[in-house]
C-alpha positions as a printed Julia matrix, in Angstrom:
216×3 Matrix{Float64}:
  -0.04   0.01   0.08
   2.9    2.21   1.0
   4.15   2.26  -2.4
   1.06   2.74  -4.14
   0.51   6.11  -2.14
   3.33   8.28  -3.57
   2.78  12.37  -4.26
   1.77  13.55  -7.33
  -0.49  15.72  -9.11
  -3.57  13.37  -8.53
  -5.36  16.22  -6.51
  -6.22  19.94  -8.04
  -4.7   23.14  -6.52
  -4.68  22.71  -2.74
  -5.93  25.75  -0.5
  -3.1   27.97   0.61
  -2.12  27.63   4.0
  -2.71  30.55   6.72
   0.71  30.69   7.88
   2.14  34.27   7.49
   5.3   34.5    5.91
   7.94  36.16   7.94
   5.63  37.31  10.52
   7.39  39.43  13.21
   4.57  38.55  15.46
   4.99  34.64  15.13
   8.69  34.53  13.86
   8.03  31.75  11.47
  10.26  31.73   8.27
   8.78  31.39   4.94
   8.45  27.82   3.53
  11.7   26.47   2.44
  12.83  27.12  -1.39
  13.49  23.16  -1.99
  10.62  21.09  -2.71
   9.01  18.72   0.31
   8.23  15.3   -0.39
   5.68  13.31   1.29
   4.47   9.71   1.08
   2.35   6.92   2.99
   4.17   4.78   5.16
   1.33   3.07   6.13
  -2.33   3.35   5.77
  -4.43   1.65   8.23
  -8.28   1.56   9.27
 -11.81   0.57   8.6
 -12.14   3.72   6.99
  -9.68   3.62   4.61
  -8.99   0.08   2.9
  -6.36  -0.62   0.53
  -6.09   1.8   -2.6
  -9.2    4.41  -1.35
  -6.61   7.11   0.15
  -4.05   9.04  -1.3
  -2.21  12.39  -0.48
  -1.04  15.65  -2.72
   1.3   18.17  -1.54
   0.66  21.84  -2.58
   2.89  23.7   -5.2
   4.09  26.48  -2.45
   5.03  23.69   0.2
   2.78  25.12   2.82
  -0.47  21.97   2.51
  -1.18  18.46   1.76
  -4.39  17.09   1.32
  -5.81  13.88   1.67
  -8.38  12.39  -0.52
 -10.51   9.53   0.82
 -13.25   7.27  -1.42
 -14.68   4.83   1.31
 -14.63   6.43   4.46
 -17.99   6.24   5.61
 -19.91   5.56   9.17
 -23.28   4.61   9.56
 -26.01   3.08  12.24
 -29.87   2.01  11.64
 -31.73   0.01   9.03
 -29.77  -2.58   7.48
 -26.2   -1.75   8.95
 -23.31  -3.55   9.82
 -23.24  -3.5   13.67
 -19.83  -2.57  13.26
 -20.38   0.42  10.72
 -21.27   3.0   13.56
 -17.12   3.81  13.88
 -14.94   3.96  11.06
 -11.05   5.01  11.63
  -8.15   5.74   9.17
  -4.35   5.76  10.89
  -2.16   7.4    8.32
   2.3    7.06   8.6
   3.44  10.0    6.42
   7.36   9.84   5.72
   8.06  14.02   5.01
  10.96  14.64   3.66
  12.37  17.87   5.08
  14.92  20.31   3.16
  18.13  20.31   5.74
  18.12  23.15   8.0
  14.45  23.03   8.59
  11.71  21.72  10.4
   7.91  22.1   10.47
   4.57  21.5   12.41
   0.83  21.12  11.51
  -0.5   24.6   12.6
  -4.02  23.79  11.05
  -6.17  21.16   9.68
  -9.53  21.11   7.19
 -12.23  18.28   7.02
 -15.03  17.63   5.03
 -17.69  16.0    3.95
 -21.45  15.05   3.91
 -23.48  13.85   6.78
 -27.41  12.49   7.16
 -28.63  12.24  10.61
 -32.18  11.28  11.77
 -33.61  13.66  14.27
 -32.35  11.98  17.53
 -28.95  10.85  15.92
 -25.26  11.95  16.41
 -22.19  12.51  15.25
 -18.22  12.6   16.02
 -15.33  13.43  14.15
 -12.17  13.08  15.45
  -8.48  13.52  15.22
  -5.25  13.24  16.61
  -1.53  13.83  15.9
   1.78  13.1   16.73
   5.25  12.18  16.08
   6.48   9.05  15.44
   8.15   8.48  19.44
   6.87  11.54  20.86
   4.53  11.08  24.06
   2.85  13.87  22.53
  -0.55  13.75  21.04
  -3.22  16.31  20.31
  -7.01  15.45  20.35
  -9.51  17.23  18.21
 -13.51  16.26  18.24
 -16.23  18.15  16.49
 -19.68  17.04  17.36
 -23.05  17.12  15.24
 -26.43  16.53  15.78
 -29.51  15.51  14.08
 -31.57  16.4   11.86
 -28.72  16.82   9.9
 -28.71  16.5    6.0
 -25.83  18.38   4.48
 -22.06  18.91   3.77
 -19.88  19.8    7.23
 -16.51  21.12   7.68
 -14.77  21.25  10.99
 -11.27  22.95  11.32
  -8.53  22.26  13.88
  -6.37  24.87  15.27
  -3.66  25.22  17.24
  -2.48  28.83  19.14
   1.67  29.28  17.74
   2.98  28.86  21.23
   1.41  25.23  21.23
   2.67  23.97  17.58
   4.27  20.79  18.1
   7.43  20.78  15.59
   9.03  17.73  14.41
  12.6   17.13  15.74
  15.32  18.56  13.95
  18.42  16.26  12.05
  16.17  13.05  12.58
  13.67  10.98  10.27
  10.23  11.17  12.32
   7.14  10.03  10.82
   4.15  12.16  11.16
   1.03   9.88  12.06
  -2.48  11.23  11.52
  -5.48   9.24  13.44
  -8.91  10.39  12.28
 -12.56   8.69  13.48
 -15.82   8.89  12.52
 -18.47   7.74  14.97
 -22.35   8.05  14.48
 -25.09   7.32  17.19
 -28.36   6.1   16.63
 -29.41   7.58  20.19
 -33.62   8.38  20.11
 -33.88   8.1   16.25
 -35.6    5.12  14.71
 -33.78   2.04  14.37
 -34.97   1.58  11.09
 -33.91   4.89  10.05
 -30.46   5.17   8.61
 -27.72   7.8    9.86
 -24.46   8.46   8.55
 -21.51  10.6    8.41
 -18.79  10.27   5.29
 -15.57  11.78   4.57
 -15.39  11.51   1.2
 -14.21  12.11  -2.32
 -16.42  11.21  -4.51
 -17.44  14.76  -5.6
 -13.97  15.89  -5.93
 -14.35  18.54  -3.3
 -14.48  16.5   -0.27
 -11.03  15.96   1.47
  -9.02  16.96   4.44
  -6.23  19.77   3.81
  -3.52  20.08   6.49
  -1.76  23.57   6.77
   1.87  23.34   7.99
   4.12  25.86   9.69
   7.98  25.87   8.9
  10.7   27.68  11.18
  15.04  27.03  10.65
  16.45  24.27  12.71
  19.06  26.04  15.29
  22.44  26.16  14.05
  21.29  26.4   10.25
């Protein structure tokens, strides 16, 4: 699976990152002039079966997007009893130009949900570097009745950003989850939540902040 998910131009131009360049209030540097390279080391989970997740990097090196084609959780009706929760664990190898490091400043999630009255859903994500004990969790809750596109954004205060360690290779891990609860809704009616790319614009975009390593 890893070898099949190398980056390319499969995804259209990504939104630009909301990371200011040379902002004196933050001390952030411009993105490094060299191209970064991201590829998927492993992808596992019920929400991203083999061949259903792909990654692409923006031209300005400030964001990357993950698209899914089979990421849907549902309850009710004839739904499989295990389908109420889906997850996807991505382990990304990030090649960073020498002398720079990065952090994930924000993440935008998009999808579609159809929740019956009385049902609810949650989108959850966690982020951490390989070998690090620092794990950041973010939750977004949705309640029925709901039948529309959804969007959720995780943001991190500049002072709280966790940067990759300088001078060593550490995979960046992203674990996402969709969970749907039938609640008081009718058991015969289906509620679902999807993070999906079938219409070409349902995806997840991660925005990156850059800084120079000490001694560069």
